[in-house]
PQR file with spaces between the fields and no chain letter, atoms N, CA, C, O and H, PARSE charges and radii, in Angstrom:
ATOM       1  N    MET     1       4.727   15.616  -22.126 -0.4000 1.5000
ATOM       2  CA   MET     1       5.348   15.067  -20.721 -0.0000 2.0000
ATOM       3  C    MET     1       4.896   14.103  -19.812  0.5500 1.7000
ATOM       4  O    MET     1       3.744   14.352  -19.458 -0.5500 1.4000
ATOM       5  N    GLU     2       5.301   13.237  -19.373 -0.4000 1.5000
ATOM       6  CA   GLU     2       4.304   12.518  -17.954 -0.0000 2.0000
ATOM       7  C    GLU     2       3.976   13.139  -16.878  0.5500 1.7000
ATOM       8  O    GLU     2       4.664   13.764  -16.072 -0.5500 1.4000
ATOM       9  H    GLU     2       6.237   13.035  -19.661  0.4000 1.0000
ATOM      10  N    ARG     3       2.883   12.923  -16.922 -0.4000 1.5000
ATOM      11  CA   ARG     3       2.496   13.282  -15.564 -0.0000 2.0000
ATOM      12  C    ARG     3       2.745   12.839  -14.336  0.5500 1.7000
ATOM      13  O    ARG     3       2.235   13.307  -13.318 -0.5500 1.4000
ATOM      14  H    ARG     3       2.324   12.414  -17.577  0.4000 1.0000
ATOM      15  N    ILE     4       3.626   11.819  -14.388 -0.4000 1.5000
ATOM      16  CA   ILE     4       3.684   10.942  -13.359 -0.0000 2.0000
ATOM      17  C    ILE     4       4.881   10.814  -13.562  0.5500 1.7000
ATOM      18  O    ILE     4       5.324   10.696  -14.705 -0.5500 1.4000
ATOM      19  H    ILE     4       4.040   11.439  -15.215  0.4000 1.0000
ATOM      20  N    THR     5       5.872   10.811  -12.154 -0.4000 1.5000
ATOM      21  CA   THR     5       6.574   10.488  -11.987 -0.0000 2.0000
ATOM      22  C    THR     5       7.213    9.586  -10.790  0.5500 1.7000
ATOM      23  O    THR     5       6.996    9.872   -9.612 -0.5500 1.4000
ATOM      24  H    THR     5       5.513   10.907  -11.226  0.4000 1.0000
ATOM      25  N    VAL     6       8.027    8.462  -11.182 -0.4000 1.5000
ATOM      26  CA   VAL     6       8.628    7.235   -9.952 -0.0000 2.0000
ATOM      27  C    VAL     6       9.786    7.472   -9.976  0.5500 1.7000
ATOM      28  O    VAL     6      10.418    7.819  -10.973 -0.5500 1.4000
ATOM      29  H    VAL     6       8.203    8.230  -12.139  0.4000 1.0000
ATOM      30  N    TYR     7      10.284    7.287   -8.682 -0.4000 1.5000
ATOM      31  CA   TYR     7      10.985    7.871   -8.129 -0.0000 2.0000
ATOM      32  C    TYR     7      11.732    6.647   -7.454  0.5500 1.7000
ATOM      33  O    TYR     7      11.120    6.438   -6.407 -0.5500 1.4000
ATOM      34  H    TYR     7       9.770    7.005   -7.872  0.4000 1.0000
ATOM      35  N    THR     8      13.194    5.380   -7.620 -0.4000 1.5000
ATOM      36  CA   THR     8      13.196    4.076   -7.670 -0.0000 2.0000
ATOM      37  C    THR     8      15.111    4.305   -7.322  0.5500 1.7000
ATOM      38  O    THR     8      15.848    5.287   -7.408 -0.5500 1.4000
ATOM      39  H    THR     8      13.692    5.550   -8.471  0.4000 1.0000
ATOM      40  N    LYS     9      15.315    3.040   -6.967 -0.4000 1.5000
ATOM      41  CA   LYS     9      16.425    2.666   -7.197 -0.0000 2.0000
ATOM      42  C    LYS     9      16.574    1.137   -7.323  0.5500 1.7000
ATOM      43  O    LYS     9      15.590    0.398   -7.305 -0.5500 1.4000
ATOM      44  H    LYS     9      14.717    2.243   -6.897  0.4000 1.0000
ATOM      45  N    HIS    10      18.070    0.604   -7.474 -0.4000 1.5000
ATOM      46  CA   HIS    10      18.293   -0.753   -7.802 -0.0000 2.0000
ATOM      47  C    HIS    10      18.393   -0.698   -6.863  0.5500 1.7000
ATOM      48  O    HIS    10      18.857    0.056   -6.008 -0.5500 1.4000
ATOM      49  H    HIS    10      18.870    1.204   -7.489  0.4000 1.0000
ATOM      50  N    GLY    11      17.350   -2.632   -7.064 -0.4000 1.5000
ATOM      51  CA   GLY    11      17.507   -3.680   -5.507 -0.0000 2.0000
ATOM      52  C    GLY    11      16.045   -3.936   -5.428  0.5500 1.7000
ATOM      53  O    GLY    11      15.518   -4.978   -5.037 -0.5500 1.4000
ATOM      54  H    GLY    11      16.972   -3.244   -7.759  0.4000 1.0000
ATOM      55  N    CYS    12      15.369   -2.702   -5.908 -0.4000 1.5000
ATOM      56  CA   CYS    12      13.919   -2.243   -4.954 -0.0000 2.0000
ATOM      57  C    CYS    12      12.614   -3.189   -5.790  0.5500 1.7000
ATOM      58  O    CYS    12      12.069   -3.145   -6.893 -0.5500 1.4000
ATOM      59  H    CYS    12      15.797   -1.856   -6.225  0.4000 1.0000
ATOM      60  N    GLY    13      12.531   -3.839   -4.829 -0.4000 1.5000
ATOM      61  CA   GLY    13      11.387   -4.857   -5.486 -0.0000 2.0000
ATOM      62  C    GLY    13       9.820   -4.375   -5.714  0.5500 1.7000
ATOM      63  O    GLY    13       9.003   -4.916   -6.459 -0.5500 1.4000
ATOM      64  H    GLY    13      12.974   -3.875   -3.933  0.4000 1.0000
ATOM      65  N    PRO    14       9.581   -2.999   -4.718 -0.5600 1.5000
ATOM      66  CA   PRO    14       8.302   -2.573   -4.853  0.2800 2.0000
ATOM      67  C    PRO    14       8.404   -1.670   -6.396  0.5500 1.7000
ATOM      68  O    PRO    14       7.798   -1.789   -7.461 -0.5500 1.4000
ATOM      69  N    CYS    15       9.396   -0.809   -5.954 -0.4000 1.5000
ATOM      70  CA   CYS    15      10.141    0.177   -7.449 -0.0000 2.0000
ATOM      71  C    CYS    15       9.796   -0.940   -8.746  0.5500 1.7000
ATOM      72  O    CYS    15       9.089   -0.656   -9.713 -0.5500 1.4000
ATOM      73  H    CYS    15       9.888   -0.712   -5.089  0.4000 1.0000
ATOM      74  N    LEU    16      10.357   -2.041   -8.555 -0.4000 1.5000
ATOM      75  CA   LEU    16       9.782   -2.895  -10.052 -0.0000 2.0000
ATOM      76  C    LEU    16       8.638   -3.188  -10.565  0.5500 1.7000
ATOM      77  O    LEU    16       8.253   -3.189  -11.734 -0.5500 1.4000
ATOM      78  H    LEU    16      10.932   -2.271   -7.769  0.4000 1.0000
ATOM      79  N    ILE    17       7.839   -3.576   -9.049 -0.4000 1.5000
ATOM      80  CA   ILE    17       6.403   -3.284   -9.533 -0.0000 2.0000
ATOM      81  C    ILE    17       5.765   -2.504   -9.532  0.5500 1.7000
ATOM      82  O    ILE    17       4.672   -3.016   -9.776 -0.5500 1.4000
ATOM      83  H    ILE    17       8.152   -3.575   -8.099  0.4000 1.0000
ATOM      84  N    THR    18       5.632   -1.440   -9.411 -0.4000 1.5000
ATOM      85  CA   THR    18       5.294   -0.234   -9.818 -0.0000 2.0000
ATOM      86  C    THR    18       5.427    0.275  -10.669  0.5500 1.7000
ATOM      87  O    THR    18       4.566    0.961  -11.220 -0.5500 1.4000
ATOM      88  H    THR    18       6.520   -1.024   -9.213  0.4000 1.0000
ATOM      89  N    LYS    19       6.965    0.033  -11.177 -0.4000 1.5000
ATOM      90  CA   LYS    19       7.196    0.728  -12.714 -0.0000 2.0000
ATOM      91  C    LYS    19       6.395   -0.536  -13.857  0.5500 1.7000
ATOM      92  O    LYS    19       5.750   -0.143  -14.829 -0.5500 1.4000
ATOM      93  H    LYS    19       7.665   -0.524  -10.729  0.4000 1.0000
ATOM      94  N    LYS    20       6.543   -1.859  -13.588 -0.4000 1.5000
ATOM      95  CA   LYS    20       5.925   -2.792  -14.128 -0.0000 2.0000
ATOM      96  C    LYS    20       3.876   -2.535  -14.586  0.5500 1.7000
ATOM      97  O    LYS    20       3.306   -2.581  -15.676 -0.5500 1.4000
ATOM      98  H    LYS    20       7.067   -2.178  -12.799  0.4000 1.0000
ATOM      99  N    TYR    21       3.423   -2.323  -13.403 -0.4000 1.5000
ATOM     100  CA   TYR    21       2.641   -2.287  -13.695 -0.0000 2.0000
ATOM     101  C    TYR    21       1.984   -1.036  -14.353  0.5500 1.7000
ATOM     102  O    TYR    21       1.054   -1.148  -15.151 -0.5500 1.4000
ATOM     103  H    TYR    21       3.887   -2.286  -12.518  0.4000 1.0000
ATOM     104  N    LEU    22       2.494    0.114  -13.992 -0.4000 1.5000
ATOM     105  CA   LEU    22       2.323    1.558  -15.087 -0.0000 2.0000
ATOM     106  C    LEU    22       2.733    0.998  -16.295  0.5500 1.7000
ATOM     107  O    LEU    22       1.797    1.160  -17.078 -0.5500 1.4000
ATOM     108  H    LEU    22       3.250    0.205  -13.343  0.4000 1.0000
ATOM     109  N    THR    23       3.587    0.465  -16.806 -0.4000 1.5000
ATOM     110  CA   THR    23       3.922    0.218  -18.726 -0.0000 2.0000
ATOM     111  C    THR    23       2.861   -1.007  -18.544  0.5500 1.7000
ATOM     112  O    THR    23       1.886   -0.885  -19.286 -0.5500 1.4000
ATOM     113  H    THR    23       4.347    0.334  -16.170  0.4000 1.0000
ATOM     114  N    GLU    24       2.852   -1.968  -17.852 -0.4000 1.5000
ATOM     115  CA   GLU    24       1.371   -2.893  -18.934 -0.0000 2.0000
ATOM     116  C    GLU    24       0.117   -2.191  -19.292  0.5500 1.7000
ATOM     117  O    GLU    24      -0.630   -2.309  -20.263 -0.5500 1.4000
ATOM     118  H    GLU    24       3.644   -2.068  -17.250  0.4000 1.0000
ATOM     119  N    HIS    25       0.080   -1.271  -18.033 -0.4000 1.5000
ATOM     120  CA   HIS    25      -1.448   -0.851  -18.542 -0.0000 2.0000
ATOM     121  C    HIS    25      -1.284    0.743  -18.960  0.5500 1.7000
ATOM     122  O    HIS    25      -1.993    1.688  -18.616 -0.5500 1.4000
ATOM     123  H    HIS    25       0.686   -1.175  -17.244  0.4000 1.0000
ATOM     124  N    GLY    26      -0.179    0.733  -19.769 -0.4000 1.5000
ATOM     125  CA   GLY    26       0.248    2.161  -20.653 -0.0000 2.0000
ATOM     126  C    GLY    26      -0.148    3.772  -20.230  0.5500 1.7000
ATOM     127  O    GLY    26      -0.622    4.735  -20.832 -0.5500 1.4000
ATOM     128  H    GLY    26       0.398   -0.035  -20.048  0.4000 1.0000
ATOM     129  N    ILE    27       0.360    3.476  -18.736 -0.4000 1.5000
ATOM     130  CA   ILE    27       0.555    4.751  -18.367 -0.0000 2.0000
ATOM     131  C    ILE    27       2.354    5.338  -18.746  0.5500 1.7000
ATOM     132  O    ILE    27       3.427    4.782  -18.512 -0.5500 1.4000
ATOM     133  H    ILE    27       0.745    2.693  -18.247  0.4000 1.0000
ATOM     134  N    PRO    28       2.162    6.137  -19.143 -0.5600 1.5000
ATOM     135  CA   PRO    28       2.967    6.804  -19.299  0.2800 2.0000
ATOM     136  C    PRO    28       3.563    7.142  -17.695  0.5500 1.7000
ATOM     137  O    PRO    28       2.792    7.387  -16.767 -0.5500 1.4000
ATOM     138  N    PHE    29       5.232    7.105  -17.529 -0.4000 1.5000
ATOM     139  CA   PHE    29       5.902    7.988  -16.449 -0.0000 2.0000
ATOM     140  C    PHE    29       7.343    8.250  -16.772  0.5500 1.7000
ATOM     141  O    PHE    29       7.998    7.602  -17.587 -0.5500 1.4000
ATOM     142  H    PHE    29       5.858    6.906  -18.283  0.4000 1.0000
ATOM     143  N    LYS    30       7.878    9.497  -15.889 -0.4000 1.5000
ATOM     144  CA   LYS    30       9.118    9.530  -15.847 -0.0000 2.0000
ATOM     145  C    LYS    30       9.771    8.503  -14.483  0.5500 1.7000
ATOM     146  O    LYS    30       9.240    8.417  -13.376 -0.5500 1.4000
ATOM     147  H    LYS    30       7.346   10.024  -15.227  0.4000 1.0000
ATOM     148  N    GLU    31      10.646    8.013  -14.783 -0.4000 1.5000
ATOM     149  CA   GLU    31      11.622    7.497  -13.656 -0.0000 2.0000
ATOM     150  C    GLU    31      12.889    8.200  -13.428  0.5500 1.7000
ATOM     151  O    GLU    31      13.700    8.386  -14.336 -0.5500 1.4000
ATOM     152  H    GLU    31      11.078    8.083  -15.683  0.4000 1.0000
ATOM     153  N    ILE    32      13.058    8.581  -12.256 -0.4000 1.5000
ATOM     154  CA   ILE    32      14.052    9.050  -11.743 -0.0000 2.0000
ATOM     155  C    ILE    32      14.662    8.299  -10.264  0.5500 1.7000
ATOM     156  O    ILE    32      14.310    8.456   -9.094 -0.5500 1.4000
ATOM     157  H    ILE    32      12.399    8.430  -11.519  0.4000 1.0000
ATOM     158  N    ASN    33      15.651    7.488  -10.839 -0.4000 1.5000
ATOM     159  CA   ASN    33      16.142    6.245  -10.516 -0.0000 2.0000
ATOM     160  C    ASN    33      17.711    7.347   -9.532  0.5500 1.7000
ATOM     161  O    ASN    33      18.733    7.753  -10.086 -0.5500 1.4000
ATOM     162  H    ASN    33      15.937    7.361  -11.789  0.4000 1.0000
ATOM     163  N    VAL    34      17.223    7.584   -7.617 -0.4000 1.5000
ATOM     164  CA   VAL    34      18.027    7.466   -6.826 -0.0000 2.0000
ATOM     165  C    VAL    34      19.488    7.288   -6.755  0.5500 1.7000
ATOM     166  O    VAL    34      20.361    8.036   -6.315 -0.5500 1.4000
ATOM     167  H    VAL    34      16.393    7.254   -7.168  0.4000 1.0000
ATOM     168  N    SER    35      19.544    6.153   -7.278 -0.4000 1.5000
ATOM     169  CA   SER    35      21.108    5.134   -7.273 -0.0000 2.0000
ATOM     170  C    SER    35      21.730    6.008   -8.197  0.5500 1.7000
ATOM     171  O    SER    35      22.921    6.097   -7.897 -0.5500 1.4000
ATOM     172  H    SER    35      18.835    5.545   -7.635  0.4000 1.0000
ATOM     173  N    GLU    36      21.349    6.932   -9.538 -0.4000 1.5000
ATOM     174  CA   GLU    36      22.472    7.160  -10.503 -0.0000 2.0000
ATOM     175  C    GLU    36      21.997    8.690  -10.738  0.5500 1.7000
ATOM     176  O    GLU    36      22.520    9.269  -11.691 -0.5500 1.4000
ATOM     177  H    GLU    36      20.381    6.860   -9.782  0.4000 1.0000
ATOM     178  N    GLN    37      21.042    9.405   -9.946 -0.4000 1.5000
ATOM     179  CA   GLN    37      20.436   10.723  -10.205 -0.0000 2.0000
ATOM     180  C    GLN    37      20.425   11.095   -8.817  0.5500 1.7000
ATOM     181  O    GLN    37      19.475   10.808   -8.089 -0.5500 1.4000
ATOM     182  H    GLN    37      20.617    8.934   -9.172  0.4000 1.0000
ATOM     183  N    PRO    38      21.446   11.726   -8.415 -0.5600 1.5000
ATOM     184  CA   PRO    38      21.753   12.559   -6.908  0.2800 2.0000
ATOM     185  C    PRO    38      20.931   13.503   -6.792  0.5500 1.7000
ATOM     186  O    PRO    38      20.153   13.697   -5.858 -0.5500 1.4000
ATOM     187  N    THR    39      21.028   13.908   -7.413 -0.4000 1.5000
ATOM     188  CA   THR    39      19.916   15.427   -7.586 -0.0000 2.0000
ATOM     189  C    THR    39      18.456   14.897   -6.924  0.5500 1.7000
ATOM     190  O    THR    39      17.968   15.378   -5.902 -0.5500 1.4000
ATOM     191  H    THR    39      21.660   13.750   -8.172  0.4000 1.0000
ATOM     192  N    GLY    40      17.752   13.607   -7.863 -0.4000 1.5000
ATOM     193  CA   GLY    40      16.778   12.762   -6.784 -0.0000 2.0000
ATOM     194  C    GLY    40      16.158   12.744   -5.870  0.5500 1.7000
ATOM     195  O    GLY    40      15.080   13.228   -5.526 -0.5500 1.4000
ATOM     196  H    GLY    40      18.149   13.215   -8.694  0.4000 1.0000
ATOM     197  N    LEU    41      17.459   11.676   -5.119 -0.4000 1.5000
ATOM     198  CA   LEU    41      17.975   11.406   -4.142 -0.0000 2.0000
ATOM     199  C    LEU    41      17.309   12.876   -2.631  0.5500 1.7000
ATOM     200  O    LEU    41      16.508   12.871   -1.697 -0.5500 1.4000
ATOM     201  H    LEU    41      18.335   11.283   -5.399  0.4000 1.0000
ATOM     202  N    GLU    42      18.345   13.946   -3.308 -0.4000 1.5000
ATOM     203  CA   GLU    42      18.116   15.315   -2.658 -0.0000 2.0000
ATOM     204  C    GLU    42      17.305   15.775   -2.297  0.5500 1.7000
ATOM     205  O    GLU    42      17.191   16.376   -1.228 -0.5500 1.4000
ATOM     206  H    GLU    42      18.996   13.951   -4.067  0.4000 1.0000
ATOM     207  N    ASP    43      15.968   15.472   -3.720 -0.4000 1.5000
ATOM     208  CA   ASP    43      14.843   16.351   -3.963 -0.0000 2.0000
ATOM     209  C    ASP    43      14.405   15.741   -2.661  0.5500 1.7000
ATOM     210  O    ASP    43      14.243   16.399   -1.633 -0.5500 1.4000
ATOM     211  H    ASP    43      16.060   14.984   -4.588  0.4000 1.0000
ATOM     212  N    LEU    44      14.191   14.228   -2.784 -0.4000 1.5000
ATOM     213  CA   LEU    44      13.195   13.444   -1.222 -0.0000 2.0000
ATOM     214  C    LEU    44      13.894   13.867   -0.574  0.5500 1.7000
ATOM     215  O    LEU    44      13.616   15.064   -0.515 -0.5500 1.4000
ATOM     216  H    LEU    44      14.322   13.694   -3.619  0.4000 1.0000
ATOM     217  N    GLN    45      15.189   13.537    0.371 -0.4000 1.5000
ATOM     218  CA   GLN    45      15.345   14.442    1.141 -0.0000 2.0000
ATOM     219  C    GLN    45      15.360   15.382    1.884  0.5500 1.7000
ATOM     220  O    GLN    45      15.555   15.375    3.100 -0.5500 1.4000
ATOM     221  H    GLN    45      15.415   12.564    0.323  0.4000 1.0000
ATOM     222  N    ASP    46      15.033   16.764    0.794 -0.4000 1.5000
ATOM     223  CA   ASP    46      14.816   17.840    1.197 -0.0000 2.0000
ATOM     224  C    ASP    46      12.984   17.914    1.420  0.5500 1.7000
ATOM     225  O    ASP    46      12.411   18.941    1.785 -0.5500 1.4000
ATOM     226  H    ASP    46      14.875   16.770   -0.194  0.4000 1.0000
ATOM     227  N    ARG    47      12.460   16.941    1.191 -0.4000 1.5000
ATOM     228  CA   ARG    47      10.727   16.523    1.554 -0.0000 2.0000
ATOM     229  C    ARG    47      10.316   15.537    2.702  0.5500 1.7000
ATOM     230  O    ARG    47       9.212   15.070    2.982 -0.5500 1.4000
ATOM     231  H    ARG    47      12.926   16.107    0.894  0.4000 1.0000
ATOM     232  N    GLY    48      11.605   15.359    3.307 -0.4000 1.5000
ATOM     233  CA   GLY    48      11.543   14.118    4.190 -0.0000 2.0000
ATOM     234  C    GLY    48      11.387   12.975    4.244  0.5500 1.7000
ATOM     235  O    GLY    48      11.396   12.225    5.220 -0.5500 1.4000
ATOM     236  H    GLY    48      12.502   15.739    3.080  0.4000 1.0000
ATOM     237  N    ILE    49      11.184   12.714    2.842 -0.4000 1.5000
ATOM     238  CA   ILE    49      10.808   11.271    2.236 -0.0000 2.0000
ATOM     239  C    ILE    49      12.240   10.251    2.454  0.5500 1.7000
ATOM     240  O    ILE    49      13.298   10.816    2.176 -0.5500 1.4000
ATOM     241  H    ILE    49      11.177   13.324    2.049  0.4000 1.0000
ATOM     242  N    LYS    50      12.319    9.059    2.846 -0.4000 1.5000
ATOM     243  CA   LYS    50      13.245    8.494    3.117 -0.0000 2.0000
ATOM     244  C    LYS    50      13.348    7.111    2.260  0.5500 1.7000
ATOM     245  O    LYS    50      14.491    6.669    2.143 -0.5500 1.4000
ATOM     246  H    LYS    50      11.459    8.600    3.072  0.4000 1.0000
ATOM     247  N    SER    51      12.445    6.478    1.733 -0.4000 1.5000
ATOM     248  CA   SER    51      12.354    5.862    0.695 -0.0000 2.0000
ATOM     249  C    SER    51      11.361    5.456   -0.473  0.5500 1.7000
ATOM     250  O    SER    51      10.209    5.829   -0.696 -0.5500 1.4000
ATOM     251  H    SER    51      11.516    6.837    1.828  0.4000 1.0000
ATOM     252  N    VAL    52      12.100    4.662   -1.076 -0.4000 1.5000
ATOM     253  CA   VAL    52      11.057    4.755   -2.321 -0.0000 2.0000
ATOM     254  C    VAL    52      10.585    2.956   -2.270  0.5500 1.7000
ATOM     255  O    VAL    52      10.988    2.047   -1.546 -0.5500 1.4000
ATOM     256  H    VAL    52      13.036    4.359   -0.895  0.4000 1.0000
ATOM     257  N    PRO    53       9.426    2.987   -3.541 -0.5600 1.5000
ATOM     258  CA   PRO    53       9.068    4.169   -4.852  0.2800 2.0000
ATOM     259  C    PRO    53       8.402    5.616   -3.979  0.5500 1.7000
ATOM     260  O    PRO    53       7.891    5.736   -2.865 -0.5500 1.4000
ATOM     261  N    VAL    54       8.558    6.131   -4.564 -0.4000 1.5000
ATOM     262  CA   VAL    54       7.469    7.112   -4.538 -0.0000 2.0000
ATOM     263  C    VAL    54       6.954    7.557   -5.674  0.5500 1.7000
ATOM     264  O    VAL    54       7.483    8.031   -6.679 -0.5500 1.4000
ATOM     265  H    VAL    54       8.973    6.034   -5.468  0.4000 1.0000
ATOM     266  N    THR    55       6.014    7.376   -5.426 -0.4000 1.5000
ATOM     267  CA   THR    55       5.092    8.147   -7.360 -0.0000 2.0000
ATOM     268  C    THR    55       4.293    9.294   -7.016  0.5500 1.7000
ATOM     269  O    THR    55       3.271    9.267   -6.331 -0.5500 1.4000
ATOM     270  H    THR    55       5.584    6.991   -4.609  0.4000 1.0000
ATOM     271  N    VAL    56       4.864   10.363   -7.573 -0.4000 1.5000
ATOM     272  CA   VAL    56       4.594   11.906   -8.066 -0.0000 2.0000
ATOM     273  C    VAL    56       3.232   11.938   -8.842  0.5500 1.7000
ATOM     274  O    VAL    56       2.980   10.864   -9.388 -0.5500 1.4000
ATOM     275  H    VAL    56       5.695   10.385   -8.130  0.4000 1.0000
ATOM     276  N    ILE    57       2.299   12.922   -9.016 -0.4000 1.5000
ATOM     277  CA   ILE    57       1.388   13.045   -9.414 -0.0000 2.0000
ATOM     278  C    ILE    57       1.950   14.539   -9.737  0.5500 1.7000
ATOM     279  O    ILE    57       2.309   15.423   -8.959 -0.5500 1.4000
ATOM     280  H    ILE    57       2.504   13.795   -8.572  0.4000 1.0000
ATOM     281  N    GLY    58       1.904   14.510  -11.033 -0.4000 1.5000
ATOM     282  CA   GLY    58       2.001   16.238  -11.691 -0.0000 2.0000
ATOM     283  C    GLY    58       3.340   16.951  -10.904  0.5500 1.7000
ATOM     284  O    GLY    58       4.366   16.301  -10.708 -0.5500 1.4000
ATOM     285  H    GLY    58       1.612   13.792  -11.665  0.4000 1.0000
ATOM     286  N    ASP    59       3.245   17.859  -10.634 -0.4000 1.5000
ATOM     287  CA   ASP    59       4.092   18.624   -9.986 -0.0000 2.0000
ATOM     288  C    ASP    59       3.991   18.846   -7.871  0.5500 1.7000
ATOM     289  O    ASP    59       4.002   19.831   -7.132 -0.5500 1.4000
ATOM     290  H    ASP    59       2.411   18.387  -10.794  0.4000 1.0000
ATOM     291  N    TRP    60       3.923   17.726   -7.699 -0.4000 1.5000
ATOM     292  CA   TRP    60       3.564   17.159   -6.502 -0.0000 2.0000
ATOM     293  C    TRP    60       2.572   17.038   -5.731  0.5500 1.7000
ATOM     294  O    TRP    60       2.480   16.483   -4.636 -0.5500 1.4000
ATOM     295  H    TRP    60       3.913   16.927   -8.300  0.4000 1.0000
ATOM     296  N    GLU    61       1.446   17.861   -6.668 -0.4000 1.5000
ATOM     297  CA   GLU    61      -0.187   18.039   -6.200 -0.0000 2.0000
ATOM     298  C    GLU    61      -0.299   16.810   -5.166  0.5500 1.7000
ATOM     299  O    GLU    61      -0.770   17.057   -4.056 -0.5500 1.4000
ATOM     300  H    GLU    61       1.520   18.311   -7.558  0.4000 1.0000
ATOM     301  N    ASP    62       0.108   15.505   -5.470 -0.4000 1.5000
ATOM     302  CA   ASP    62      -0.234   14.292   -5.407 -0.0000 2.0000
ATOM     303  C    ASP    62       0.566   13.274   -5.083  0.5500 1.7000
ATOM     304  O    ASP    62       0.665   12.838   -6.230 -0.5500 1.4000
ATOM     305  H    ASP    62       0.490   15.305   -6.372  0.4000 1.0000
ATOM     306  N    TYR    63       1.270   12.483   -4.397 -0.4000 1.5000
ATOM     307  CA   TYR    63       1.957   11.398   -4.412 -0.0000 2.0000
ATOM     308  C    TYR    63       2.163   10.845   -2.800  0.5500 1.7000
ATOM     309  O    TYR    63       1.783   11.264   -1.707 -0.5500 1.4000
ATOM     310  H    TYR    63       1.190   12.837   -3.465  0.4000 1.0000
ATOM     311  N    TRP    64       3.106    9.480   -3.336 -0.4000 1.5000
ATOM     312  CA   TRP    64       2.832    8.174   -1.796 -0.0000 2.0000
ATOM     313  C    TRP    64       3.897    7.684   -2.263  0.5500 1.7000
ATOM     314  O    TRP    64       4.252    7.863   -3.428 -0.5500 1.4000
ATOM     315  H    TRP    64       3.415    9.139   -4.224  0.4000 1.0000
ATOM     316  N    THR    65       4.822    6.701   -1.034 -0.4000 1.5000
ATOM     317  CA   THR    65       5.377    6.142   -0.632 -0.0000 2.0000
ATOM     318  C    THR    65       5.020    4.497   -0.630  0.5500 1.7000
ATOM     319  O    THR    65       3.932    4.173   -0.155 -0.5500 1.4000
ATOM     320  H    THR    65       4.534    6.555   -0.088  0.4000 1.0000
ATOM     321  N    GLY    66       5.914    3.453   -1.151 -0.4000 1.5000
ATOM     322  CA   GLY    66       5.581    2.819   -1.350 -0.0000 2.0000
ATOM     323  C    GLY    66       4.791    2.600   -2.055  0.5500 1.7000
ATOM     324  O    GLY    66       4.224    3.425   -2.771 -0.5500 1.4000
ATOM     325  H    GLY    66       6.798    3.716   -1.537  0.4000 1.0000
ATOM     326  N    LEU    67       4.450    0.652   -1.961 -0.4000 1.5000
ATOM     327  CA   LEU    67       3.742    0.446   -3.849 -0.0000 2.0000
ATOM     328  C    LEU    67       2.361    0.548   -2.881  0.5500 1.7000
ATOM     329  O    LEU    67       2.251    0.273   -1.686 -0.5500 1.4000
ATOM     330  H    LEU    67       4.911   -0.018   -1.380  0.4000 1.0000
ATOM     331  N    GLU    68       1.317    1.057   -3.863 -0.4000 1.5000
ATOM     332  CA   GLU    68       0.270    1.091   -3.601 -0.0000 2.0000
ATOM     333  C    GLU    68      -0.853    0.687   -4.643  0.5500 1.7000
ATOM     334  O    GLU    68      -1.152    1.245   -5.698 -0.5500 1.4000
ATOM     335  H    GLU    68       1.406    1.280   -4.834  0.4000 1.0000
ATOM     336  N    MET    69      -1.262   -0.172   -4.190 -0.4000 1.5000
ATOM     337  CA   MET    69      -2.159   -0.853   -5.107 -0.0000 2.0000
ATOM     338  C    MET    69      -3.148   -0.113   -5.983  0.5500 1.7000
ATOM     339  O    MET    69      -3.382    0.327   -7.109 -0.5500 1.4000
ATOM     340  H    MET    69      -1.019   -0.626   -3.332  0.4000 1.0000
ATOM     341  N    ASP    70      -3.639   -0.281   -4.560 -0.4000 1.5000
ATOM     342  CA   ASP    70      -5.159    0.834   -5.363 -0.0000 2.0000
ATOM     343  C    ASP    70      -5.219    2.276   -5.563  0.5500 1.7000
ATOM     344  O    ASP    70      -6.243    2.945   -5.703 -0.5500 1.4000
ATOM     345  H    ASP    70      -3.448   -0.639   -3.646  0.4000 1.0000
ATOM     346  N    ARG    71      -4.127    2.646   -5.562 -0.4000 1.5000
ATOM     347  CA   ARG    71      -3.804    3.905   -5.823 -0.0000 2.0000
ATOM     348  C    ARG    71      -3.314    3.797   -7.191  0.5500 1.7000
ATOM     349  O    ARG    71      -3.697    4.684   -7.955 -0.5500 1.4000
ATOM     350  H    ARG    71      -3.295    2.103   -5.448  0.4000 1.0000
ATOM     351  N    LEU    72      -2.661    3.029   -7.590 -0.4000 1.5000
ATOM     352  CA   LEU    72      -2.267    2.857   -9.290 -0.0000 2.0000
ATOM     353  C    LEU    72      -3.735    2.600   -9.949  0.5500 1.7000
ATOM     354  O    LEU    72      -4.365    3.374  -10.670 -0.5500 1.4000
ATOM     355  H    LEU    72      -2.350    2.309   -6.970  0.4000 1.0000
ATOM     356  N    GLU    73      -3.997    1.679   -9.633 -0.4000 1.5000
ATOM     357  CA   GLU    73      -5.064    1.272  -10.278 -0.0000 2.0000
ATOM     358  C    GLU    73      -6.292    2.211  -10.346  0.5500 1.7000
ATOM     359  O    GLU    73      -7.290    1.882  -10.987 -0.5500 1.4000
ATOM     360  H    GLU    73      -3.485    1.050   -9.048  0.4000 1.0000
ATOM     361  N    GLY    74      -6.189    3.643   -9.530 -0.4000 1.5000
ATOM     362  CA   GLY    74      -6.829    5.028   -9.843 -0.0000 2.0000
ATOM     363  C    GLY    74      -6.063    5.180  -10.827  0.5500 1.7000
ATOM     364  O    GLY    74      -6.780    5.206  -11.828 -0.5500 1.4000
ATOM     365  H    GLY    74      -5.379    3.910   -9.009  0.4000 1.0000
ATOM     366  N    LEU    75      -4.394    5.362  -11.259 -0.4000 1.5000
ATOM     367  CA   LEU    75      -4.427    6.100  -12.428 -0.0000 2.0000
ATOM     368  C    LEU    75      -5.392    5.730  -13.997  0.5500 1.7000
ATOM     369  O    LEU    75      -5.805    6.538  -14.828 -0.5500 1.4000
ATOM     370  H    LEU    75      -3.812    5.341  -10.447  0.4000 1.0000
ATOM     371  N    LYS    76      -5.534    4.179  -13.977 -0.4000 1.5000
ATOM     372  CA   LYS    76      -6.349    3.991  -15.303 -0.0000 2.0000
ATOM     373  C    LYS    76      -6.880    4.988  -15.907  0.5500 1.7000
ATOM     374  O    LYS    76      -7.515    4.812  -16.947 -0.5500 1.4000
ATOM     375  H    LYS    76      -5.199    3.522  -13.302  0.4000 1.0000
């Protein structure tokens, strides 16, 4: 099971960059596309999060919104 989950949506440039970075560096992750999975959108809304990408570590022990290259690099 992946310890990283990335919430994305269609047409989101920062989402594509986040996924590409993780893939190119061999970092396994689970993607939840809120355009296709309404429960993912509800989960973010319940937490007061209104934008993607959202990168979640573990069971929400840590997370960030937006494209955070320095934090992505820290996952290597």
